[in-house]
C-alpha positions as CSV (number, residue, x, y, z in Angstrom):
1,M,123.1,126.5,121.9
2,D,121.2,125.1,125.2
3,T,122.8,121.7,125.7
4,K,120.6,120.8,128.9
5,T,119.7,117.7,127.5
6,S,123.0,116.9,125.7
7,H,123.7,113.8,128.2
8,L,120.6,112.1,126.5
9,I,121.5,108.9,124.3
10,D,120.3,108.9,120.9
11,A,117.6,106.6,121.6
12,N,114.9,105.7,118.9
13,I,111.8,107.5,120.2
14,G,109.9,107.2,116.9
15,Q,111.7,109.8,114.7
16,V,110.5,109.8,111.1
17,F,112.7,112.3,109.4
18,T,110.7,114.8,106.7
19,P,112.2,114.8,103.5
20,L,112.9,118.4,102.2
21,K,110.6,118.2,99.3
22,W,107.8,117.7,101.9
23,A,108.6,120.1,104.1
24,E,108.4,122.7,101.4
25,W,104.9,121.4,100.4
26,I,103.4,122.1,103.9
27,I,105.3,125.6,103.8
28,N,103.9,126.4,99.9
29,K,100.1,124.7,100.9
30,W,99.6,127.1,103.8
31,N,101.8,130.3,102.8
32,I,104.0,130.0,105.7
33,F,107.0,131.4,103.9
34,D,105.1,134.5,103.2
35,A,104.1,134.6,107.0
36,W,107.7,134.7,108.0
37,L,108.9,137.5,105.6
38,D,105.9,139.3,107.0
39,G,107.5,138.9,110.6
40,A,105.9,135.8,112.2
41,H,108.1,133.8,114.6
42,I,108.7,130.3,113.6
43,C,109.5,127.0,115.6
44,E,110.2,123.5,114.8
45,P,109.6,122.2,118.4
46,T,110.8,118.4,117.5
47,A,113.2,119.8,114.7
48,G,115.4,116.4,114.2
49,Q,117.6,117.7,111.2
50,G,115.6,120.9,110.7
51,A,113.8,119.9,107.5
52,F,111.4,122.7,108.0
53,P,114.1,125.8,108.7
54,L,116.2,124.5,105.9
55,A,113.4,124.5,103.5
56,M,112.6,128.1,104.1
57,L,116.3,128.9,103.5
58,H,116.1,127.1,100.3
59,I,112.8,128.7,99.2
60,A,114.3,132.3,100.0
61,R,117.5,131.6,97.7
62,R,115.3,130.3,95.0
63,E,113.1,133.3,95.2
64,G,116.1,135.6,95.5
65,I,115.1,136.8,99.1
66,S,118.0,137.7,101.6
67,I,118.5,135.6,104.3
68,T,119.3,138.5,106.9
69,P,120.0,138.1,110.3
70,E,116.8,139.5,111.5
71,R,115.1,136.8,109.7
72,L,117.0,133.8,111.1
73,T,116.2,135.2,114.6
74,R,112.4,134.3,113.6
75,L,113.3,130.9,113.1
76,T,113.5,128.2,116.0
77,L,114.7,124.8,116.4
78,I,113.9,122.5,119.5
79,E,115.5,119.2,119.2
80,M,116.3,116.6,122.3
81,V,119.4,114.9,120.3
82,P,122.4,117.0,119.8
83,S,124.0,115.2,117.0
84,Y,120.8,116.0,114.8
85,L,121.1,119.7,115.6
86,E,124.8,119.5,114.9
87,C,123.9,118.1,111.3
88,F,121.4,120.8,110.7
89,R,124.3,123.7,111.5
90,E,126.9,121.7,109.1
91,N,124.0,121.8,106.7
92,V,123.2,125.5,106.5
93,K,127.2,126.3,106.8
94,R,127.8,124.0,103.6
95,E,124.6,125.0,101.6
96,F,124.4,128.8,102.4
97,G,127.4,129.6,103.7
98,I,126.1,131.1,106.9
99,D,126.5,130.3,110.8
100,F,122.8,129.7,111.9
101,P,122.8,131.5,115.4
102,D,123.0,129.8,118.7
103,S,120.1,131.9,120.0
104,Q,118.0,130.0,117.8
105,I,118.7,126.4,118.4
106,F,117.9,124.8,121.6
107,C,118.9,121.1,122.6
108,Q,115.6,120.4,124.9
109,D,113.1,117.8,125.5
110,V,110.1,119.7,124.6
111,I,107.8,117.3,127.0
112,T,109.7,117.0,129.8
113,E,111.7,120.6,129.9
114,T,110.8,124.1,130.2
115,H,111.0,126.3,126.9
116,E,110.2,129.8,127.8
117,R,109.6,131.6,124.1
118,K,106.3,131.3,122.1
119,Y,105.8,131.7,118.6
120,D,103.2,132.5,116.1
121,I,103.8,129.3,113.9
122,L,104.7,125.8,114.9
123,I,105.5,123.4,112.0
124,G,107.0,119.8,112.2
125,N,106.9,116.3,112.3
126,P,106.7,115.0,116.1
127,P,108.1,111.4,116.5
128,W,105.5,108.3,116.0
129,T,105.7,105.6,118.2
130,N,102.9,104.0,120.9
131,F,103.7,104.6,124.4
132,G,103.9,101.2,124.9
133,D,107.3,100.7,122.3
134,L,109.3,103.3,123.9
135,P,112.5,102.9,125.4
136,E,111.8,101.8,129.1
137,A,113.8,104.5,130.6
138,Y,112.3,107.4,128.4
139,K,108.7,105.9,129.2
140,E,109.3,106.4,132.7
141,R,110.3,109.9,132.1
142,V,107.2,110.9,130.0
143,K,104.7,109.0,131.8
144,P,103.6,111.6,134.4
145,F,103.0,114.1,131.4
146,F,100.6,111.7,129.7
147,L,98.5,112.2,132.6
148,Q,99.3,116.0,133.2
149,E,98.1,116.5,129.7
150,G,94.8,114.8,130.1
151,L,95.5,112.0,127.4
152,V,94.5,109.3,130.0
153,P,92.7,109.6,133.3
154,D,94.7,107.8,135.5
155,G,98.1,106.2,135.8
156,R,97.1,102.5,135.5
157,K,95.6,103.3,131.8
158,T,98.5,104.8,130.9
159,L,100.4,101.4,131.7
160,L,97.7,99.3,130.4
161,G,94.9,100.0,128.0
162,S,96.0,103.3,126.7
163,S,99.5,101.8,125.7
164,R,98.7,102.4,122.1
165,I,98.8,106.3,122.6
166,D,101.1,107.7,120.0
167,I,103.8,110.1,121.7
168,A,102.8,112.5,118.7
169,A,99.7,113.2,120.6
170,L,101.7,114.2,123.6
171,V,103.9,116.4,121.7
172,L,101.0,118.3,120.3
173,K,99.1,118.8,123.5
174,V,102.4,120.3,125.1
175,V,103.6,122.3,122.2
176,L,100.2,123.9,121.0
177,G,99.7,124.6,124.7
178,K,103.0,126.3,125.8
179,L,104.6,127.1,122.8
180,L,102.2,128.7,120.7
181,E,101.2,132.6,121.0
182,K,97.4,133.7,121.6
183,N,95.6,132.7,118.2
184,G,98.9,131.0,116.9
185,T,98.6,128.1,114.4
186,G,100.7,124.6,114.1
187,Y,101.1,122.8,111.1
188,F,102.2,118.9,111.3
189,Y,102.8,115.7,109.9
190,L,100.8,112.9,112.0
191,P,99.8,109.5,112.4
192,T,96.0,109.4,111.4
193,S,95.4,107.1,114.5
194,L,95.5,110.6,116.3
195,F,91.9,111.0,114.7
196,F,90.5,107.6,114.2
197,G,92.1,105.7,117.1
198,D,89.1,103.9,118.8
199,G,90.0,104.9,122.2
200,A,93.5,105.2,123.0
201,H,93.5,108.7,121.6
202,S,90.0,110.2,123.1
203,G,92.1,112.1,125.5
204,F,93.7,114.1,122.4
205,R,90.2,114.7,120.9
206,D,88.9,116.8,123.9
207,Y,90.6,119.6,121.9
208,L,92.1,121.2,125.3
209,V,95.5,122.0,126.1
210,R,97.3,123.2,129.5
211,D,98.1,126.8,129.1
212,S,100.8,126.3,131.9
213,R,102.5,123.6,133.8
214,D,102.3,125.6,137.1
215,V,98.6,126.4,137.2
216,P,96.1,123.6,137.5
217,N,93.5,123.4,135.3
218,A,94.5,126.2,133.3
219,Y,93.3,124.8,129.9
220,R,92.9,126.7,126.6
221,D,90.7,125.2,123.2
222,F,92.6,124.0,120.0
223,A,90.9,123.1,116.9
224,V,91.7,120.9,113.6
225,D,90.6,122.8,111.0
226,T,92.1,121.3,107.7
227,V,93.6,117.6,107.3
228,Y,95.0,116.1,104.1
229,E,95.3,112.3,104.0
230,W,97.9,110.5,101.8
231,T,96.6,107.0,100.5
232,S,99.0,106.2,97.6
233,T,102.0,108.9,97.6
234,K,104.9,108.0,99.7
235,V,106.1,110.8,101.6
236,F,107.5,108.9,103.9
237,E,109.4,105.8,102.4
238,G,109.5,102.8,104.7
239,V,106.8,103.9,107.0
240,G,103.7,101.4,107.0
241,T,101.9,103.8,109.3
242,S,98.7,106.0,107.7
243,Y,99.6,109.6,107.9
244,C,98.3,112.8,107.1
245,C,99.2,116.5,107.9
246,A,96.8,119.0,109.6
247,R,96.3,122.6,110.7
248,F,95.7,123.4,114.2
249,R,94.4,126.5,115.8
250,R,94.9,127.5,119.3
251,D,92.3,129.6,121.6
252,T,89.5,128.2,118.8
253,R,87.1,125.8,119.9
254,Q,86.7,122.9,117.8
255,N,83.8,122.8,115.4
256,F,82.7,119.9,112.7
257,P,82.7,119.0,110.2
258,V,86.7,119.4,109.4
259,S,87.7,119.8,105.9
260,Y,89.3,116.5,105.0
261,F,91.3,116.1,101.9
262,R,91.9,112.5,100.8
263,E,94.3,111.6,97.7
264,V,92.3,109.6,95.2
265,D,94.3,109.0,91.5
266,E,96.5,111.8,92.3
267,Q,94.2,114.5,93.2
268,W,92.9,115.8,96.3
269,I,89.2,115.1,97.0
270,E,87.4,117.3,99.7
271,H,85.6,115.4,102.3
272,K,84.0,116.1,105.7
273,A,85.0,114.6,108.7
274,L,82.8,114.7,112.0
275,P,82.9,112.3,115.4
276,L,81.2,109.4,115.1
277,E,78.8,110.4,118.2
278,N,80.3,112.0,121.0
279,P,83.0,114.9,120.7
280,T,85.7,112.6,121.7
281,D,84.8,109.9,119.5
282,P,86.9,108.8,116.3
283,W,86.1,110.7,113.4
284,R,84.1,109.4,110.5
285,V,84.7,110.7,106.9
286,V,82.0,111.1,104.1
287,R,81.8,112.7,100.9
288,D,78.5,114.2,101.4
289,L,76.6,114.9,105.0
290,G,73.7,112.9,104.0
291,E,75.8,109.7,104.3
292,L,75.6,110.1,108.1
293,N,72.1,108.7,108.3
294,V,73.8,105.0,107.5
295,G,73.9,103.0,110.6
296,A,71.8,105.3,112.5
297,A,69.6,102.2,114.1
298,L,72.3,99.7,114.3
299,E,71.4,97.4,117.2
300,V,72.3,93.6,118.7
301,K,71.2,92.0,121.5
302,L,74.3,90.7,123.7
303,S,74.7,89.6,127.1
304,P,77.7,91.4,129.1
305,E,79.6,88.4,128.6
306,Q,79.4,88.5,124.8
307,K,81.2,91.9,124.2
308,P,83.3,91.3,121.1
309,R,86.9,90.1,121.7
310,Q,90.4,90.0,120.1
311,G,92.1,86.8,119.6
312,V,94.9,85.0,121.6
313,N,97.8,86.9,121.9
314,T,101.3,84.8,122.2
315,C,103.4,88.1,123.2
316,G,105.6,87.0,120.6
317,A,106.2,83.4,121.3
318,N,104.2,82.3,118.2
319,S,106.8,79.6,117.8
320,V,105.9,78.1,120.9
321,F,102.5,78.1,121.2
322,I,101.2,77.8,117.2
323,F,101.6,74.7,115.3
324,D,101.3,73.9,111.7
325,Q,100.2,70.3,112.3
326,K,98.3,69.3,115.4
327,P,101.4,67.9,117.6
328,V,101.0,64.2,118.8
329,H,103.2,64.8,121.6
330,L,101.3,67.2,123.5
331,P,98.0,66.6,125.2
332,E,95.2,67.3,122.8
333,Q,92.9,68.5,125.7
334,F,95.1,71.8,125.3
335,L,95.2,72.2,121.7
336,Y,92.6,74.1,120.1
337,P,92.0,75.4,116.2
338,L,93.3,78.5,115.2
339,A,91.3,80.8,113.0
340,T,93.3,81.5,109.7
341,K,92.4,83.2,106.6
342,E,91.5,80.1,104.7
343,L,88.3,80.0,106.7
344,W,87.0,82.8,104.9
345,R,88.6,81.1,101.2
346,Q,87.1,77.8,101.7
347,Q,83.8,75.9,101.4
348,R,84.8,73.3,104.4
349,V,85.9,74.5,107.6
350,S,88.7,72.9,108.9
351,P,91.8,73.7,110.7
352,H,95.2,74.9,109.4
353,K,96.7,75.6,112.5
354,W,96.8,74.8,116.1
355,I,97.5,77.0,119.0
356,L,98.5,75.6,122.6
357,L,96.3,76.7,125.6
358,P,97.7,75.5,129.1
359,Y,94.6,76.6,130.5
360,H,91.4,75.7,132.4
361,Q,88.2,75.7,130.2
362,Q,85.5,76.4,133.0
363,T,87.5,79.3,134.8
364,G,89.5,80.7,131.8
365,K,92.6,80.9,134.0
366,P,95.9,79.5,133.1
367,L,96.6,75.8,134.7
368,T,98.7,75.9,137.8
369,R,101.9,74.2,138.3
370,C,100.4,71.3,139.8
371,Q,98.1,70.6,137.3
372,I,100.5,71.1,134.4
373,E,102.9,68.5,136.1
374,Q,100.0,65.7,135.7
375,Y,100.6,65.8,132.0
376,P,104.9,64.7,131.8
377,A,104.7,65.7,128.0
378,L,103.2,69.2,128.7
379,I,105.5,70.1,131.5
380,D,108.7,69.1,129.7
381,Y,107.6,70.9,126.8
382,L,107.1,74.2,128.6
383,Q,110.0,73.8,130.7
384,N,112.2,73.4,127.5
385,V,110.8,76.9,126.5
386,Q,110.8,78.3,129.9
387,N,113.5,81.0,129.3
388,V,111.7,82.2,126.2
389,L,108.4,82.7,127.9
390,Q,109.7,84.2,130.9
391,A,111.5,86.8,128.5
392,R,108.4,88.1,126.9
393,K,107.5,91.6,127.8
394,G,104.3,93.7,128.4
395,T,102.9,95.1,131.7
396,L,99.8,92.8,131.8
397,L,101.9,89.7,131.1
398,R,104.7,90.5,133.3
399,T,101.7,90.4,136.2
400,A,101.1,86.9,135.2
401,L,104.7,86.1,135.2
402,K,105.5,87.2,138.5
403,R,102.5,85.0,139.8
404,G,104.8,82.1,138.5
405,S,102.3,81.6,135.6
406,W,105.1,82.1,132.8
407,W,103.2,79.8,130.4
408,A,100.2,82.4,130.4
409,L,99.2,84.3,127.0
410,L,97.0,87.2,126.6
411,G,93.2,87.4,125.6
412,V,92.2,84.4,127.1
413,G,89.4,84.1,129.6
414,P,86.1,82.1,129.9
415,Y,84.8,83.5,126.7
416,S,87.7,81.9,124.8
417,F,86.1,78.5,125.4
418,A,82.6,79.3,124.3
419,P,81.4,76.6,122.2
420,F,80.1,79.0,119.4
421,K,82.2,82.0,118.2
422,V,80.9,84.7,115.4
423,I,84.2,85.4,114.2
424,W,85.4,88.1,111.5
425,E,88.8,89.2,110.1
426,A,89.5,92.5,111.9
427,Y,93.4,93.7,110.8
428,G,93.8,94.8,107.0
429,K,90.8,94.1,105.2
430,D,88.1,96.3,103.6
431,R,85.3,93.9,103.7
432,F,83.4,92.6,107.0
433,E,82.4,89.2,107.0
434,P,81.3,87.3,110.1
435,I,81.1,83.8,110.0
436,V,80.0,80.9,113.0
437,L,82.6,78.5,114.2
438,S,81.8,75.6,116.4
439,S,84.1,73.0,117.9
440,V,86.5,70.7,116.4
441,E,86.6,67.5,118.1
442,G,85.0,69.3,121.3
443,Q,87.8,72.0,121.0
444,M,87.0,75.5,120.4
445,W,88.1,77.6,117.7
446,Q,90.4,80.5,118.8
447,G,91.1,83.9,117.0
448,N,94.5,84.8,115.9
449,Q,95.6,87.9,117.9
450,A,94.6,91.1,116.2
451,M,94.0,89.3,113.1
452,H,90.4,88.3,114.4
453,A,87.7,89.3,116.6
454,F,84.9,87.6,117.7
455,I,81.4,87.5,119.9
456,P,81.2,84.4,122.1
457,C,78.1,82.4,121.8
458,W,76.9,79.5,124.1
459,T,74.3,78.1,121.6
460,E,74.3,77.8,117.7
461,R,70.8,79.6,117.6
462,E,72.3,82.6,119.4
463,A,75.5,82.6,117.0
464,R,73.2,82.6,113.7
465,R,70.9,85.2,115.1
466,I,74.0,87.6,116.0
467,K,75.9,86.4,112.6
468,T,72.6,87.5,110.8
469,A,72.4,90.9,112.5
470,L,76.2,91.6,111.7
471,E,75.6,91.0,108.2
472,D,73.5,94.5,107.9
473,P,75.5,96.2,105.0
474,A,75.5,99.3,107.0
475,I,78.4,97.8,109.2
476,P,81.2,97.9,106.5
477,T,79.8,101.3,104.8
478,L,80.6,102.7,108.7
479,L,83.8,101.0,109.2
480,R,84.9,102.3,105.7
481,Q,83.7,105.9,107.0
482,L,85.7,105.5,110.0
483,N,88.9,105.1,107.6
484,G,89.7,101.5,108.7
485,A,89.7,99.8,105.3
486,G,92.9,98.2,104.8
487,K,94.5,99.3,108.0
488,C,95.3,97.5,111.2
489,N,92.1,98.8,113.2
490,W,89.6,97.8,110.3
491,A,87.0,95.8,112.6
492,Q,89.0,95.5,115.7
493,P,86.3,94.9,118.8
494,G,86.6,98.7,120.1
495,K,85.5,99.8,116.9
496,I,82.6,97.3,116.7
497,K,81.2,98.3,120.1
498,K,81.4,102.0,118.9
499,I,79.0,101.5,116.0
500,L,77.0,99.0,117.4
501,S,74.2,99.4,120.3
502,F,74.3,96.2,122.5
503,E,71.7,95.7,125.1
504,K,71.2,93.0,127.4
505,D,68.1,90.8,127.1
506,E,68.3,88.7,130.1
507,G,66.1,85.7,128.9
508,D,68.1,84.4,126.1
509,Y,71.3,83.7,128.0
510,P,72.9,80.9,130.2
511,N,73.5,82.2,133.6
512,L,77.5,82.1,133.4
513,L,79.6,82.2,136.3
514,F,83.0,83.9,136.3
């Protein structure tokens, strides 16, 4: 067994282990076992404990087919964690009484290390976790490969806006390009975000893979031709991420529509999936292609300052900044009403929570230390929680912390202090219901992190006009086609910007200075 990566710690980088039952499901769905018997070389490139090769052996025994040494030489495992491979070897020995050949087991990281062989079929379940959630040491190791594989256009975006790219996208780009024979196929369990993520996965949806690490611009096509999405059956217990399985073909141009099967009442109902507009856009899923005309002419006139925004992000410090009651011990000019679900359930708009924003309203920038010291209660409060606030993580936030503004938050700017907001619930919903919020005693309403999205407005007339435009019934229809119903990306700002055409109308807006 090759152990070049045996020095790696068993860090959690998003492993989602596949139950044997569901490993067999993919094998049977696409006749992979028959392909193996016919001579295909098969590899599980992020093998974990080897559920897919183990499932092949179980099927062979159940069907009375001999597990010969020659057949074993056409099953290969690659895995970076040595203990997982040892577990696989022990399971094969215990259940089948055979020693799995060392020549077919590689302790490697498929992303960072070169694997010399190529295979007819790849099968498996790559790790699922966002780049931003990887362990710091491993994040630094794989960062160059996100750029190398074309998943982000530059290093800064790897660190910042594209931190939501799932490592599964990188694994797929690598293995489809470097481990598959010409015209080979791959079968994988995946998070559905690879197909429906608003911006983070557009680099995956260029449908190109690098053919060689050593030859610049040596790209090959790959295509997705079939997807199965589970909506109720629990393939992976305890996993909140939406997931699917998909078939990939190398050296095939991507064509649309893609056959997209969705689980409905324990049956597979065929749909069609196509990109929203451009080839790298998120997919929309429809039963009938005639549904694609929905939303063809949606248009809302907005100024550049009015692009949709997400709510304020405390970066894990809700207990410091958010209050159930308006605190009387803090200066009220820095306390703002915080949107909550009750706003969409009650007749009278009134705050249920408050958020502390130590910011200058005109500039949208954090108060300076000198400015905060003018309010003894505020500086005392912030100093008491200084250690908590300085321990927060995140690249953008760390930039503010290094400048000394350890009371800073994310998602705060001049737009946060617009006197009116057209705001909607953006997370985990299946309805799109924009409302207009004005100020409470001169203090502007704030959205709560990813739970809400909003468009800032500087006049009530503008807010009412935009709300009316957003009440077009085509918008929730499009959002459902984009597979967001009930999910975290239901109506996030990036998705709203995708489905609406924003035009600047210079006559309607104040000359805002930023």
